[in-house]
C-alpha positions in Angstrom: -7.6 -83.8 35.7 -4.2 -84.0 34.2 -3.5 -86.7 31.7 -7.2 -88.2 32.6 -7.2 -88.3 36.5 -9.1 -85.5 38.2 -8.0 -83.9 40.8 -11.1 -83.9 42.9 -11.3 -87.3 43.1 -13.9 -89.7 40.9 -13.1 -91.5 38.3 -10.1 -91.9 36.4 -7.9 -93.3 33.4 -4.8 -94.9 33.9 -3.3 -94.3 30.1 -4.4 -91.2 30.3 -2.4 -90.6 33.1 0.6 -91.8 31.6 0.0 -89.7 28.4 -0.7 -86.7 31.0 2.7 -88.0 32.8 4.6 -88.4 29.3 3.8 -84.8 28.3 5.1 -83.1 31.6 8.5 -85.5 31.0 8.0 -84.3 27.7 7.9 -80.3 28.9 11.0 -80.9 31.3 13.2 -82.4 28.6 12.5 -80.0 26.2 12.8 -76.8 28.4 16.4 -78.4 29.9 17.7 -79.2 26.4 17.0 -75.3 25.1 19.6 -74.5 28.5 16.7 -72.6 30.5 18.0 -72.8 34.3 16.1 -75.2 36.6 14.2 -72.8 38.6 12.6 -71.4 35.5 11.3 -75.1 34.6 9.8 -75.5 37.5 7.9 -72.5 37.3 7.1 -73.0 33.7 5.6 -76.4 34.7 3.5 -74.9 37.8 2.0 -72.5 35.5 1.0 -75.3 33.1 -0.7 -77.1 35.7 -2.0 -74.0 36.7 -3.4 -72.6 33.3 -5.2 -76.6 32.7 -6.6 -76.8 35.9 -8.3 -73.5 35.4 -9.6 -74.1 32.2 -11.0 -77.0 33.6 -12.9 -75.5 36.6 -16.5 -74.7 35.5 -16.9 -71.5 37.8 -13.7 -70.4 35.4 -15.1 -71.3 32.0 -18.0 -69.7 32.8 -16.5 -66.5 33.7 -13.9 -66.4 31.1 -16.5 -67.7 28.5 -19.3 -65.4 29.1 -21.4 -68.7 30.1 -20.8 -70.9 27.3 -20.8 -74.3 29.7 -23.0 -76.6 30.0 -26.4 -75.8 29.3 -29.0 -75.5 31.9 -31.3 -78.5 32.5 -34.6 -79.1 30.6 -38.0 -79.1 32.4 -39.2 -82.4 32.9 -42.5 -82.9 30.5 -45.9 -82.6 32.7 -47.9 -85.6 33.2 -51.6 -85.6 32.6 -51.9 -82.9 30.0 -52.4 -83.7 26.2 
C-alpha cells in the first residue's frame, strides 16, 4: 500500500493516493536538486517503494519483528456452560 492504495487490490483512498504521489514527487525533486544523476534517482525511488512494500507485508513483519504482528484469534465462548 503506497499512499493508501493496496497493491493487492481491495479498498483504496483517493486522498491517500494523492499524498503518496506527492511524496514520490517530493523525493524526486529533492534528489534532483541535490544534483544526483537520473539513474541513481530511479534506483533510490525503487528502493523506497520496495522498502514500503516489505514493511507492509505480514510475513516479512513476522520474520523481522519476531511475530509481534496481529494477535491470534481468540476461541469463541462455549454455549451451554455455566
